[in-house]
VOBA-1610 file (N, C-alpha, C; in pm, whole numbers, padded with zeros to 5 digits, always signed):
BEGIN
Unk+00085-00120+00000Unk+00000+00000+00000Unk+00088+00125+00000Unk+00040+00232-00060Unk+00112+00358-00058Unk+00071+00439+00064Unk+00140+00552+00085Unk+00104+00636+00199Unk-00032+00703+00181Unk-00085+00696+00056Unk-00219+00749+00030Unk-00327+00641+00046Unk-00284+00522+00078Unk-00380+00414+00101Unk-00412+00333-00022Unk-00361+00371-00141Unk-00391+00298-00263Unk-00289+00188-00288Unk-00320+00099-00381Unk-00228-00011-00411Unk-00106+00038-00489Unk+00007-00020-00458Unk+00130+00008-00531Unk+00131-00074-00659Unk+00164-00011-00771Unk+00174-00082-00898Unk+00321-00082-00939Unk+00383-00195-00921Unk+00528-00205-00944Unk+00554-00250-01087Unk+00606-00159-01169Unk+00636-00187-01309Unk+00782-00158-01338Unk+00869-00207-01249Unk+01013-00185-01261Unk+01089-00316-01245Unk+01034-00423-01300Unk+01092-00555-01282Unk+01224-00574-01357Unk+01252-00491-01456Unk+01381-00501-01524Unk+01495-00457-01433Unk+01463-00377-01330Unk+01564-00338-01232Unk+01582-00447-01128Unk+01472-00489-01067Unk+01471-00605-00979Unk+01327-00652-00966Unk+01307-00782-00959Unk+01171-00835-00958Unk+01106-00816-00821Unk+00976-00789-00824Unk+00897-00770-00702Unk+00751-00798-00736Unk+00681-00868-00646Unk+00730-00926-00522Unk+00805-01056-00548Unk+00875-01104-00446Unk+00938-01235-00454Unk+00837-01341-00408Unk+00845-01460-00464Unk+00756-01567-00415Unk+00777-01590-00265Unk+00673-01628-00193Unk+00688-01653-00049Unk+00796-01756-00018Unk+00815-01853-00108Unk+00917-01955-00086Unk+01056-01894-00078Unk+01078-01788-00154Unk+01209-01722-00155Unk+01234-01653-00021Unk+01134-01580+00025Unk+01147-01509+00152Unk+01172-01608+00266Unk+01099-01718+00266Unk+01114-01817+00372Unk+01250-01886+00366Unk+01299-01914+00246Unk+01430-01978+00232Unk+01541-01888+00285Unk+01531-01759+00256Unk+01632-01664+00306Unk+01623-01655+00458Unk+01503-01648+00508Unk+01483-01639+00654Unk+01542-01762+00724Unk+01512-01881+00671Unk+01562-02004+00733Unk+01713-02010+00730Unk+01774-01966+00620Unk+01920-01968+00609Unk+01984-01869+00706Unk+01920-01753+00724Unk+01974-01654+00817Unk+01966-01702+00962Unk+01869-01785+00991Unk+01850-01834+01128Unk+01936-01957+01159Unk+02004-02010+01054Unk+02084-02132+01074Unk+02229-02098+01104Unk+02293-02172+01196Unk+02434-02151+01227Unk+02521-02223+01125Unk+02548-02159+01013Unk+02610-02234+00904Unk+02716-02154+00831Unk+02826-02222+00796Unk+02927-02169+00707Unk+02961-02281+00610Unk+02910-02276+00490Unk+02920-02390+00398Unk+03064-02424+00361Unk+03095-02553+00368Unk+03227-02599+00326Unk+03338-02567+00423Unk+03306-02513+00539Unk+03410-02475+00634Unk+03411-02562+00759Unk+03308-02644+00774Unk+03300-02732+00890Unk+03234-02862+00849Unk+03244-02962+00937Unk+03183-03091+00908Unk+03057-03118+00984Unk+03010-03018+01061Unk+02888-03042+01139Unk+02764-03030+01052Unk+02652-03071+01108Unk+02529-03082+01031Unk+02484-02950+00972Unk+02498-02840+01049Unk+02453-02710+01000Unk+02534-02665+00879Unk+02665-02689+00882Unk+02750-02653+00769Unk+02715-02736+00646Unk+02691-02862+00667Unk+02653-02949+00555Unk+02519-02909+00496Unk+02426-02865+00581Unk+02295-02820+00532Unk+02310-02695+00447Unk+02398-02605+00488Unk+02422-02484+00410Unk+02482-02518+00274Unk+02575-02613+00274Unk+02636-02655+00147Unk+02530-02716+00055Unk+02436-02791+00114Unk+02331-02851+00031Unk+02241-02743-00030Unk+02214-02636+00045Unk+02131-02527-00009Unk+02198-02461-00129Unk+02330-02443-00119Unk+02403-02383-00231Unk+02406-02479-00350Unk+02424-02607-00320Unk+02423-02708-00427Unk+02286-02711-00496Unk+02180-02693-00420Unk+02047-02691-00479Unk+02030-02573-00573Unk+02084-02457-00534Unk+02080-02340-00622Unk+02154-02370-00752Unk+02268-02434-00741Unk+02347-02467-00860Unk+02271-02564-00950Unk+02207-02664-00889Unk+02130-02761-00966Unk+02011-02695-01035Unk+01939-02609-00963Unk+01818-02549-01020Unk+01850-02456-01136Unk+01951-02372-01120Unk+01987-02280-01229Unk+02040-02360-01348Unk+02120-02462-01321Unk+02172-02545-01430Unk+02058-02611-01507Unk+01954-02655-01438Unk+01838-02714-01506Unk+01769-02611-01596Unk+01757-02489-01548Unk+01692-02385-01629Unk+01770-02358-01757Unk+01903-02375-01752Unk+01987-02349-01869Unk+02016-02475-01950Unk+01964-02588-01909Unk+01990-02712-01982Unk+02134-02755-01972Unk+02198-02730-01858Unk+02339-02761-01836Unk+02350-02893-01761Unk+02430-02986-01813Unk+02443-03117-01750Unk+02540-03114-01631Unk+02656-03055-01648Unk+02757-03052-01542Unk+02744-02921-01465Unk+02672-02926-01351Unk+02648-02801-01279Unk+02770-02749-01206Unk+02878-02826-01199Unk+03000-02775-01135Unk+03064-02664-01217Unk+03026-02653-01344Unk+03080-02547-01429Unk+02998-02419-01420Unk+02900-02419-01332Unk+02821-02300-01304Unk+02873-02242-01172Unk+02936-02125-01180Unk+02998-02065-01061Unk+02916-01944-01017Unk+02909-01926-00887Unk+02832-01815-00832Unk+02921-01694-00807Unk+02864-01577-00832Unk+02931-01450-00809Unk+02835-01356-00735Unk+02883-01237-00703Unk+02800-01142-00629Unk+02687-01086-00712Unk+02704-01085-00846Unk+02602-01031-00937Unk+02646-01059-01080Unk+02566-01021-01176Unk+02602-01048-01315Unk+02718-00959-01361Unk+02731-00840-01305Unk+02843-00754-01341Unk+02974-00822-01308Unk+02982-00881-01189Unk+03103-00954-01151Unk+03124-01073-01245Unk+03017-01142-01281Unk+03028-01257-01371Unk+03080-01216-01508Unk+03030-01105-01561Unk+03075-01057-01691Unk+03222-01015-01686Unk+03261-00949-01577Unk+03402-00913-01561Unk+03490-01036-01548Unk+03440-01137-01479Unk+03514-01262-01464Unk+03546-01322-01600Unk+03450-01316-01690Unk+03473-01366-01826Unk+03563-01273-01906Unk+03529-01146-01909Unk+03601-01053-01996Unk+03745-01030-01951Unk+03765-01020-01821Unk+03901-00999-01770Unk+03980-01129-01765Unk+03911-01241-01752Unk+03981-01366-01728Unk+04012-01451-01848Unk+03963-01415-01966Unk+03985-01497-02085Unk+04121-01475-02149Unk+04198-01381-02097Unk+04333-01360-02149Unk+04338-01284-02280Unk+04241-01197-02303Unk+04240-01117-02425Unk+04359-01021-02425Unk+04418-01001-02542Unk+04541-00921-02551Unk+04532-00823-02668Unk+04636-00739-02680Unk+04639-00636-02784Unk+04620-00699-02921Unk+04531-00637-02998Unk+04502-00684-03133Unk+04388-00782-03142Unk+04349-00841-03029Unk+04232-00929-03030Unk+04107-00848-03059Unk+04018-00905-03138Unk+03898-00836-03184Unk+03777-00892-03111Unk+03694-00803-03057Unk+03571-00842-02988Unk+03453-00776-03057Unk+03350-00854-03086Unk+03225-00801-03140Unk+03120-00799-03030Unk+03041-00692-03026Unk+02926-00688-02937Unk+02810-00626-03013Unk+02692-00637-02957Unk+02578-00565-03013Unk+02592-00417-02977Unk+02499-00337-03025Unk+02496-00195-02988Unk+02398-00169-02874Unk+02358-00277-02805Unk+02259-00266-02698Unk+02318-00305-02563Unk+02450-00293-02548Unk+02512-00343-02426Unk+02495-00247-02309Unk+02473-00306-02194Unk+02466-00238-02065Unk+02609-00199-02023Unk+02622-00105-01931Unk+02754-00065-01883Unk+02831-00178-01817Unk+02760-00282-01772Unk+02831-00395-01711Unk+02915-00470-01814Unk+02886-00451-01942Unk+02970-00502-02050Unk+03052-00391-02112Unk+02987-00277-02136Unk+03054-00168-02208Unk+03176-00114-02133Unk+03166-00098-02002Unk+03280-00043-01928Unk+03398-00139-01923Unk+03377-00269-01895Unk+03491-00360-01903Unk+03554-00365-02042Unk+03471-00362-02147Unk+03527-00364-02282Unk+03604-00236-02312Unk+03553-00123-02267Unk+03625+00003-02287Unk+03759+00000-02215Unk+03762-00061-02097Unk+03889-00070-02023Unk+03987-00164-02094Unk+03937-00276-02145Unk+04024-00367-02219Unk+04083-00298-02342Unk+04002-00217-02408Unk+04051-00144-02525Unk+04158-00043-02485Unk+04134+00030-02374Unk+04227+00135-02332Unk+04356+00079-02272Unk+04343-00029-02195Unk+04459-00077-02120Unk+04534-00191-02188Unk+04464-00271-02269Unk+04530-00385-02332Unk+04539-00375-02483Unk+04474-00277-02542Unk+04477-00265-02686Unk+04385-00361-02759Unk+04284-00412-02688Unk+04184-00496-02752Unk+04099-00410-02845Unk+04059-00465-02957Unk+03978-00392-03056Unk+03833-00431-03036Unk+03752-00334-02995Unk+03610-00358-02968Unk+03527-00294-03076Unk+03444-00374-03143Unk+03359-00325-03251Unk+03213-00358-03219Unk+03125-00257-03235Unk+02983-00276-03209Unk+02908-00296-03340Unk+02822-00396-03341Unk+02748-00431-03462Unk+02624-00343-03471Unk+02599-00280-03586Unk+02481-00193-03600Unk+02352-00272-03594Unk+02242-00200-03568Unk+02110-00259-03554Unk+02021-00219-03671Unk+01909-00290-03684Unk+01813-00249-03787Unk+01723-00138-03732Unk+01621-00100-03809Unk+01537+00015-03773Unk+01458-00002-03645Unk+01436-00127-03602Unk+01362-00152-03479Unk+01454-00183-03360Unk+01584-00166-03384Unk+01677-00194-03276Unk+01706-00341-03256Unk+01695-00419-03363Unk+01718-00563-03356Unk+01851-00600-03421Unk+01916-00702-03367Unk+02044-00748-03420Unk+02022-00846-03535Unk+02110-00837-03634Unk+02102-00922-03753Unk+02222-01017-03754Unk+02201-01148-03750Unk+02314-01241-03753Unk+02407-01219-03871Unk+02353-01178-03984Unk+02437-01157-04103Unk+02540-01047-04078Unk+02505-00947-03998Unk+02600-00840-03967Unk+02716-00893-03883Unk+02685-00982-03791Unk+02793-01043-03712Unk+02885-01127-03801Unk+02826-01202-03894Unk+02906-01284-03986Unk+02996-01194-04072Unk+02941-01083-04118Unk+03016-00993-04207Unk+03133-00927-04134Unk+03114-00894-04005Unk+03218-00821-03932Unk+03317-00912-03861Unk+03293-01041-03861Unk+03388-01133-03800Unk+03521-01130-03874Unk+03632-01131-03796Unk+03766-01131-03855Unk+03840-01258-03811Unk+03956-01277-03871Unk+04040-01389-03827Unk+04090-01367-03685Unk+04091-01241-03640Unk+04139-01207-03505Unk+04026-01195-03403Unk+03902-01225-03445Unk+03789-01216-03352Unk+03799-01328-03249Unk+03810-01291-03124Unk+03829-01389-03015Unk+03705-01407-02929Unk+03610-01313-02940Unk+03493-01322-02853Unk+03379-01239-02912Unk+03257-01290-02896Unk+03136-01214-02924Unk+03060-01200-02793Unk+03020-01077-02759Unk+02943-01050-02638Unk+02806-01002-02680Unk+02703-01063-02622Unk+02568-01034-02669Unk+02471-01019-02553Unk+02403-00905-02549Unk+02293-00884-02457Unk+02171-00952-02518Unk+02122-01059-02454Unk+02014-01136-02515Unk+01886-01055-02527Unk+01864-00962-02436Unk+01749-00871-02446Unk+01789-00737-02387Unk+01756-00631-02456Unk+01792-00497-02409Unk+01712-00460-02285Unk+01781-00401-02188Unk+01711-00353-02068Unk+01641-00221-02093Unk+01656-00165-02213Unk+01589-00039-02248Unk+01473-00064-02345Unk+01502-00125-02458Unk+01399-00145-02560Unk+01326-00278-02547Unk+01384-00371-02471Unk+01326-00504-02462Unk+01353-00592-02582Unk+01427-00540-02682Unk+01451-00614-02806Unk+01526-00744-02778Unk+01472-00854-02831Unk+01535-00985-02818Unk+01633-01007-02933Unk+01753-01048-02899Unk+01851-01081-03002Unk+01832-01227-03045Unk+01849-01256-03173Unk+01846-01396-03219Unk+01977-01463-03183Unk+01993-01492-03055Unk+02124-01531-03002Unk+02178-01659-03064Unk+02093-01761-03076Unk+02142-01888-03131Unk+02184-01870-03277Unk+02108-01791-03352Unk+02143-01767-03492Unk+02273-01687-03503Unk+02295-01595-03410Unk+02421-01519-03411Unk+02538-01612-03379Unk+02519-01703-03284Unk+02625-01801-03255Unk+02656-01883-03379Unk+02554-01926-03452Unk+02577-02002-03574Unk+02653-01918-03677Unk+02624-01788-03680Unk+02688-01699-03777Unk+02836-01679-03750Unk+02876-01682-03623Unk+03018-01657-03590Unk+03096-01786-03572Unk+03029-01900-03579Unk+03098-02028-03578Unk+03170-02058-03448Unk+03300-02084-03457Unk+03379-02129-03343Unk+03417-02017-03247Unk+03390-01893-03282Unk+03421-01783-03191Unk+03333-01795-03066Unk+03392-01794-02947Unk+03311-01807-02826Unk+03210-01693-02811Unk+03091-01729-02764Unk+02985-01631-02739Unk+02960-01619-02590Unk+02973-01498-02539Unk+02938-01466-02400Unk+02800-01403-02401Unk+02704-01470-02338Unk+02565-01426-02341Unk+02527-01363-02209Unk+02476-01241-02216Unk+02426-01167-02100Unk+02276-01193-02090Unk+02235-01269-01988Unk+02094-01307-01974Unk+02024-01229-01863Unk+02073-01109-01832Unk+02016-01033-01720Unk+01865-01015-01735Unk+01817-00995-01858Unk+01676-00967-01880Unk+01597-01087-01931Unk+01661-01202-01945Unk+01592-01318-02001Unk+01586-01438-01907Unk+01687-01455-01823Unk+01689-01572-01735Unk+01568-01570-01643Unk+01487-01674-01649Unk+01366-01683-01569Unk+01243-01629-01639Unk+01263-01545-01740Unk+01150-01482-01809Unk+01112-01557-01936Unk+01192-01653-01976Unk+01163-01731-02096Unk+01240-01862-02089Unk+01204-01954-02173Unk+01267-02086-02174Unk+01408-02076-02232Unk+01508-02104-02148Unk+01647-02102-02192Unk+01711-02239-02175Unk+01629-02342-02179Unk+01678-02477-02150Unk+01764-02536-02261Unk+01786-02461-02369Unk+01875-02509-02475Unk+02013-02446-02469Unk+02038-02356-02374Unk+02166-02284-02371Unk+02285-02378-02363Unk+02271-02485-02286Unk+02381-02578-02272Unk+02422-02644-02402Unk+02337-02637-02506Unk+02366-02700-02634Unk+02450-02613-02726Unk+02444-02479-02709Unk+02511-02394-02808Unk+02586-02275-02752Unk+02554-02227-02633Unk+02624-02111-02578Unk+02762-02153-02526Unk+02852-02057-02513Unk+02987-02084-02462Unk+03005-02035-02319Unk+02958-01914-02292Unk+02959-01857-02158Unk+02825-01789-02134Unk+02766-01812-02020Unk+02636-01755-01988Unk+02646-01683-01853Unk+02624-01552-01853Unk+02622-01473-01730Unk+02477-01448-01691Unk+02450-01456-01560Unk+02312-01439-01514Unk+02310-01364-01382Unk+02195-01306-01352Unk+02174-01241-01224Unk+02058-01309-01153Unk+02062-01307-01020Unk+01960-01376-00944Unk+01838-01294-00910Unk+01850-01162-00911Unk+01746-01079-00850Unk+01641-01027-00947Unk+01651-01063-01073Unk+01551-01018-01171Unk+01457-01134-01203Unk+01460-01185-01324Unk+01367-01289-01361Unk+01379-01419-01283Unk+01495-01444-01224Unk+01512-01565-01144Unk+01447-01554-01006Unk+01396-01434-00973Unk+01311-01413-00855Unk+01384-01429-00722Unk+01516-01427-00725Unk+01594-01436-00603Unk+01629-01299-00548Unk+01717-01295-00448Unk+01755-01168-00388Unk+01872-01102-00461Unk+01895-00976-00432Unk+02015-00909-00483Unk+02138-00974-00421Unk+02254-00948-00482Unk+02377-01006-00431Unk+02400-01149-00478Unk+02327-01191-00582Unk+02345-01326-00637Unk+02355-01318-00789Unk+02433-01406-00845Unk+02450-01414-00989Unk+02554-01519-01020Unk+02596-01527-01145Unk+02696-01628-01175Unk+02729-01638-01323Unk+02817-01734-01351Unk+02868-01755-01486Unk+02878-01906-01511Unk+02827-01948-01627Unk+02847-02086-01671Unk+02947-02085-01786Unk+03042-02180-01782Unk+03141-02196-01887Unk+03127-02335-01946Unk+03121-02345-02076Unk+03108-02476-02139Unk+03238-02554-02119Unk+03231-02686-02123Unk+03352-02767-02107Unk+03460-02726-02207Unk+03582-02717-02156Unk+03696-02677-02239Unk+03733-02532-02227Unk+03643-02448-02176Unk+03672-02306-02157Unk+03721-02282-02015Unk+03821-02199-02002Unk+03872-02161-01871Unk+03883-02009-01863Unk+03865-01955-01747Unk+03887-01813-01723Unk+03967-01796-01595Unk+04058-01703-01596Unk+04144-01679-01480Unk+04062-01615-01369Unk+04077-01659-01244Unk+04000-01597-01135Unk+04037-01450-01116Unk+03937-01369-01081Unk+03964-01229-01049Unk+04019-01215-00908Unk+03992-01311-00823Unk+04038-01308-00685Unk+04069-01451-00642Unk+04158-01466-00544Unk+04188-01596-00487Unk+04173-01589-00337Unk+04159-01706-00274Unk+04141-01707-00129Unk+04088-01841-00083Unk+04027-01840+00033Unk+03978-01964+00092Unk+03863-02023+00013Unk+03865-02155+00003Unk+03757-02227-00066Unk+03703-02342+00017Unk+03771-02375+00126Unk+03732-02492+00203Unk+03781-02621+00142Unk+03855-02611+00030Unk+03910-02729-00037Unk+04059-02706-00064Unk+04135-02816-00069Unk+04280-02809-00094Unk+04347-02705-00004Unk+04307-02703+00122Unk+04353-02597+00212Unk+04502-02605+00242Unk+04566-02717+00213Unk+04709-02731+00239Unk+04794-02657+00137Unk+04733-02614+00026Unk+04807-02550-00082Unk+04787-02399-00081Unk+04893-02326-00116Unk+04884-02181-00131Unk+04838-02141-00271Unk+04815-02239-00355Unk+04769-02215-00491Unk+04619-02240-00497Unk+04547-02149-00563Unk+04403-02166-00578Unk+04371-02299-00646Unk+04272-02373-00598Unk+04233-02497-00668Unk+04203-02471-00814Unk+04235-02569-00898Unk+04215-02549-01042Unk+04088-02616-01093Unk+04006-02668-01003Unk+03883-02734-01045Unk+03763-02644-01013Unk+03659-02657-01095Unk+03536-02579-01077Unk+03439-02653-00987Unk+03359-02577-00911Unk+03348-02431-00909Unk+03450-02361-00819Unk+03527-02438-00739Unk+03614-02379-00638Unk+03714-02279-00695Unk+03764-02306-00817Unk+03865-02218-00876Unk+03817-02075-00889Unk+03687-02057-00905Unk+03632-01923-00931Unk+03539-01876-00819Unk+03539-01945-00705Unk+03451-01907-00595Unk+03529-01891-00464Unk+03624-01796-00458Unk+03696-01776-00333Unk+03609-01709-00227Unk+03635-01741-00102Unk+03563-01676+00008Unk+03434-01748+00042Unk+03379-01712+00157Unk+03254-01773+00202Unk+03138-01728+00115Unk+03058-01822+00076Unk+02946-01793-00015Unk+02836-01715+00056Unk+02754-01648-00026Unk+02636-01577+00022Unk+02526-01680+00044Unk+02534-01750+00157Unk+02449-01867+00179Unk+02301-01833+00175Unk+02260-01731+00250Unk+02117-01700+00254Unk+02069-01647+00119Unk+02154-01572+00048Unk+02115-01525-00084Unk+02098-01640-00182Unk+02189-01735-00178Unk+02181-01848-00270Unk+02068-01943-00233Unk+02036-01951-00105Unk+01917-02028-00064Unk+01792-01966-00125Unk+01787-01831-00125Unk+01675-01762-00190Unk+01674-01784-00339Unk+01793-01783-00401Unk+01801-01808-00545Unk+01755-01949-00579Unk+01792-02047-00495Unk+01747-02184-00517Unk+01595-02190-00517Unk+01533-02119-00424Unk+01387-02118-00416Unk+01325-02046-00535Unk+01386-01934-00577Unk+01334-01861-00693Unk+01341-01945-00820Unk+01458-02007-00843Unk+01472-02093-00961Unk+01380-02214-00951Unk+01361-02264-00829Unk+01269-02375-00810Unk+01126-02337-00844Unk+01088-02215-00807Unk+00953-02165-00841Unk+00935-02162-00993Unk+01037-02120-01065Unk+01028-02112-01212Unk+01019-02252-01271Unk+01099-02345-01219Unk+01095-02482-01269Unk+00956-02542-01248Unk+00896-02514-01133Unk+00764-02569-01103Unk+00655-02501-01185Unk+00664-02370-01199Unk+00563-02295-01274Unk+00575-02318-01424Unk+00697-02321-01471Unk+00724-02337-01614Unk+00764-02205-01677Unk+00885-02199-01733Unk+00933-02076-01796Unk+00843-02034-01911Unk+00787-02131-01982Unk+00697-02097-02094Unk+00571-02028-02043Unk+00518-02073-01931Unk+00397-02010-01875Unk+00428-01867-01831Unk+00545-01847-01771Unk+00586-01712-01731Unk+00599-01623-01854Unk+00661-01676-01958Unk+00679-01600-02082Unk+00544-01561-02142Unk+00450-01654-02147Unk+00321-01626-02207Unk+00243-01521-02128Unk+00253-01528-01996Unk+00185-01428-01914Unk+00244-01289-01939Unk+00375-01278-01935Unk+00440-01149-01954Unk+00420-01098-02096Unk+00418-01189-02193Unk+00393-01149-02331Unk+00252-01095-02347Unk+00156-01154-02277Unk+00019-01104-02280Unk+00009-00963-02224Unk+00080-00938-02115Unk+00081-00804-02057Unk+00143-00703-02153Unk+00256-00742-02214Unk+00324-00651-02307Unk+00238-00622-02428Unk+00169-00723-02478Unk+00081-00705-02594Unk-00032-00607-02563Unk-00095-00626-02447Unk-00204-00537-02407Unk-00153-00394-02390Unk-00035-00380-02334Unk+00022-00246-02311Unk+00055-00178-02443Unk+00119-00251-02533Unk+00153-00194-02664Unk+00028-00153-02741Unk-00075-00237-02736Unk-00201-00202-02804Unk-00259-00074-02748Unk-00258-00060-02616Unk-00312+00060-02554Unk-00229+00184-02581Unk-00099+00167-02584Unk-00011+00282-02609Unk-00035+00344-02746Unk-00075+00262-02843Unk-00096+00312-02978Unk-00211+00412-02986Unk-00294+00419-02882Unk-00408+00510-02880Unk-00379+00640-02804Unk-00259+00653-02749Unk-00228+00769-02665Unk-00158+00876-02749Unk-00213+00998-02756Unk-00154+01101-02841Unk-00016+01146-02790Unk+00076+01165-02884Unk+00207+01219-02851Unk+00303+01119-02789Unk+00264+00993-02786Unk+00348+00894-02721Unk+00425+00811-02825Unk+00554+00790-02799Unk+00640+00711-02887Unk+00691+00588-02812Unk+00677+00473-02875Unk+00731+00348-02821Unk+00863+00319-02890Unk+00964+00284-02813Unk+01096+00256-02867Unk+01121+00106-02865Unk+01170+00053-02978Unk+01197-00089-02986Unk+01097-00160-03074Unk+01104-00292-03081Unk+01019-00371-03171Unk+00870-00351-03142Unk+00792-00339-03246Unk+00647-00328-03231Unk+00581-00464-03212Unk+00647-00568-03260Unk+00595-00704-03245Unk+00632-00755-03106Unk+00535-00782-03020Unk+00565-00825-02883Unk+00650-00952-02878Unk+00636-01039-02976Unk+00710-01165-02976Unk+00860-01144-02994Unk+00900-01025-03036Unk+01042-00996-03059Unk+01103-00916-02945Unk+01036-00918-02833Unk+01086-00844-02718Unk+01050-00918-02590Unk+01115-00877-02481Unk+01069-00918-02348Unk+00970-00811-02301Unk+00916-00830-02181Unk+00810-00741-02133Unk+00867-00613-02071Unk+00957-00550-02146Unk+01019-00424-02108Unk+00993-00324-02220Unk+00927-00213-02188Unk+00883-00118-02290Unk+00917+00024-02244Unk+00997+00092-02325Unk+01034+00229-02293Unk+00962+00325-02387Unk+00920+00438-02330Unk+00840+00534-02405Unk+00891+00675-02383Unk+00852+00762-02473Unk+00865+00907-02453Unk+00731+00970-02482Unk+00702+01081-02416Unk+00574+01149-02431Unk+00599+01296-02459Unk+00543+01343-02567Unk+00564+01483-02607Unk+00528+01578-02494Unk+00616+01673-02469Unk+00592+01772-02366Unk+00638+01731-02227Unk+00688+01609-02213Unk+00731+01559-02083Unk+00876+01512-02089Unk+00953+01546-01988Unk+01083+01480-01972Unk+01057+01342-01914Unk+01150+01251-01932Unk+01128+01115-01882Unk+01119+01113-01729Unk+01198+01196-01664Unk+01194+01198-01517Unk+01063+01257-01465Unk+01013+01363-01530Unk+00885+01421-01488Unk+00770+01324-01512Unk+00776+01251-01623Unk+00671+01154-01652Unk+00671+01042-01548Unk+00786+00991-01516Unk+00795+00885-01416Unk+00745+00932-01281Unk+00781+01054-01245Unk+00737+01111-01118Unk+00585+01130-01115Unk+00529+01177-01227Unk+00384+01198-01234Unk+00308+01066-01225Unk+00361+00960-01285Unk+00297+00829-01276Unk+00290+00781-01131Unk+00396+00807-01057Unk+00396+00767-00916Unk+00300+00853-00835Unk+00299+00982-00861Unk+00213+01072-00784Unk+00065+01049-00815Unk+00036+01022-00941Unk-00105+01007-00982Unk-00164+00873-00941Unk-00085+00766-00956Unk-00145+00633-00939Unk-00052+00532-00873Unk+00054+00579-00805Unk+00149+00490-00736Unk+00209+00387-00830Unk+00236+00430-00954Unk+00297+00343-01053Unk+00448+00367-01052Unk+00523+00262-01023Unk+00668+00274-01015Unk+00732+00230-01147Unk+00805+00321-01209Unk+00876+00294-01334Unk+01021+00339-01316Unk+01098+00334-01422Unk+01234+00386-01415Unk+01258+00482-01530Unk+01311+00599-01498Unk+01342+00699-01599Unk+01492+00719-01608Unk+01539+00765-01726Unk+01680+00798-01740Unk+01748+00714-01845Unk+01878+00689-01823Unk+01960+00619-01921Unk+01975+00470-01891Unk+01925+00426-01776Unk+01918+00284-01744Unk+02055+00215-01747Unk+02160+00289-01713Unk+02298+00235-01714Unk+02336+00180-01851Unk+02275+00234-01956Unk+02298+00183-02091Unk+02309+00299-02190Unk+02410+00385-02175Unk+02420+00501-02263Unk+02439+00465-02410Unk+02502+00349-02437Unk+02521+00309-02576Unk+02387+00285-02646Unk+02292+00231-02572Unk+02159+00209-02628Unk+02095+00343-02665Unk+02101+00437-02573Unk+02038+00568-02598Unk+02113+00645-02707Unk+02244+00624-02715Unk+02320+00684-02824Unk+02272+00626-02957Unk+02249+00497-02961Unk+02201+00430-03081Unk+02061+00478-03118Unk+01975+00495-03017Unk+01837+00536-03041Unk+01824+00686-03071Unk+01923+00763-03028Unk+01915+00909-03042Unk+01844+00975-02926Unk+01836+00907-02810Unk+01766+00961-02694Unk+01861+01002-02582Unk+01990+01002-02610Unk+02089+01035-02507Unk+02078+01180-02464Unk+02070+01272-02560Unk+02066+01415-02528Unk+01941+01452-02449Unk+01832+01379-02471Unk+01707+01407-02400Unk+01706+01353-02258Unk+01812+01281-02222Unk+01819+01228-02086Unk+01760+01090-02070Unk+01722+01028-02184Unk+01674+00890-02177Unk+01524+00877-02196Unk+01468+00770-02142Unk+01328+00733-02163Unk+01265+00689-02031Unk+01134+00673-02034Unk+01061+00617-01920Unk+01033+00471-01950Unk+01075+00384-01859Unk+01067+00240-01883Unk+00963+00173-01795Unk+00878+00092-01858Unk+00784+00004-01790Unk+00834-00139-01809Unk+00842-00215-01703Unk+00886-00354-01717Unk+00800-00443-01628Unk+00741-00544-01691Unk+00642-00627-01625Unk+00701-00760-01581Unk+00641-00818-01477Unk+00683-00947-01427Unk+00566-01041-01413Unk+00595-01162-01364Unk+00495-01267-01357Unk+00380-01231-01264Unk+00404-01145-01166Unk+00300-01115-01068Unk+00221-00988-01102Unk+00252-00926-01214Unk+00169-00815-01260Unk+00040-00866-01323Unk-00062-00779-01328Unk-00193-00817-01378Unk-00239-00725-01491Unk-00339-00771-01565Unk-00396-00688-01671Unk-00462-00563-01614Unk-00517-00571-01493Unk-00577-00453-01430Unk-00471-00346-01407Unk-00353-00387-01368Unk-00245-00289-01349Unk-00204-00227-01482Unk-00203-00306-01587Unk-00171-00253-01719Unk-00275-00149-01760Unk-00402-00179-01736Unk-00508-00085-01770Unk-00494+00046-01692Unk-00460+00036-01565Unk-00440+00156-01485Unk-00325+00240-01539Unk-00215+00173-01577Unk-00101+00245-01633Unk-00139+00316-01762Unk-00217+00249-01848Unk-00259+00310-01974Unk-00353+00429-01950Unk-00447+00412-01858Unk-00539+00522-01827Unk-00466+00643-01774Unk-00366+00618-01688Unk-00289+00728-01630Unk-00204+00796-01735Unk-00141+00719-01821Unk-00061+00778-01929Unk-00148+00862-02021Unk-00265+00814-02055Unk-00356+00890-02141Unk-00398+01021-02076Unk-00425+01014-01947Unk-00462+01135-01872Unk-00349+01237-01874Unk-00225+01190-01854Unk-00111+01280-01854Unk-00084+01337-01993Unk-00107+01255-02095Unk-00084+01300-02233Unk-00179+01413-02271Unk-00299+01411-02214Unk-00402+01509-02248Unk-00405+01628-02151Unk-00319+01624-02052Unk-00318+01733-01955Unk-00263+01860-02019Unk-00333+01970-01994Unk-00286+02099-02047Unk-00192+02163-01948Unk-00084+02218-02000Unk+00014+02288-01914Unk-00046+02420-01863
//
């Protein structure tokens, strides 16, 4: 409830999902109440904590269609996971990296640093008129020196879905690092283990877990140098970091309660079905896009076909700055959105919305309803027709 007594309408799920399933809250609570340090002791409480983390690893691996879950390593968030891949693959001067033009700063900043400090050549692939990636463009720009392709599977600004598997086919043996921040948990990704090379994920968005969780999966045969070394609870007699996964890339005590929550969130998705979640969110996005087409002065950015996007829709409204529009939505109807550049200036540079300060973003989740969509549309229409 808001301080005005009305219901809160949370449409900012691309930032973090809300609400969390009750199972997630209870799993975190139970883990916090347990006297446990996983892998550091042999008593029952420590073993129980280790089992909770193992369950998180199993559940996420199942969602990605990964057979060997030991190759799925946990990190503090997807930014850390992306850095683990980009910094740890041993890229050097003259190596060529391709990315889309829709990358978040969690990819763009590490790539910019690799270019500045190591002389890596970073090239961004242009988009079509709807902000969609074309596999043929990746094939055309691939060089003999191309060592990595980095791809945001869905834009956190436009919601545009990249044809990731087709892009992997287009670049052949070049490893593909897939950023699933906006897709993991929101759609069926159970084929990733068949064709992706590296998969970075976050726990607090579509996977319905808490913040402070994320990770990286590496296909067999790929290795990345650890960003940090330290205690693992294994091979403690050696001063050298263990070379086996996941221990090689998981120094320090794990975020036990966070990963217990992630296990529950991923478990909820496995039980509910990623396809059912996708269909629900697609229905919300379709209804919203249909309604937006009737609002005067409003522009939708990104694909018009709902099937080519996730349930993230950014708009601009004539006569309104994005920040003022977002503020008015909250004041009028307790609708929470996100305004600005969304930590993705390259996207706004591509769209031509950088100078305007960005866009107002609506992002829907599994627990949103059609009634909330209708309220958002009614409020937007009211604001569009308001006279200054």
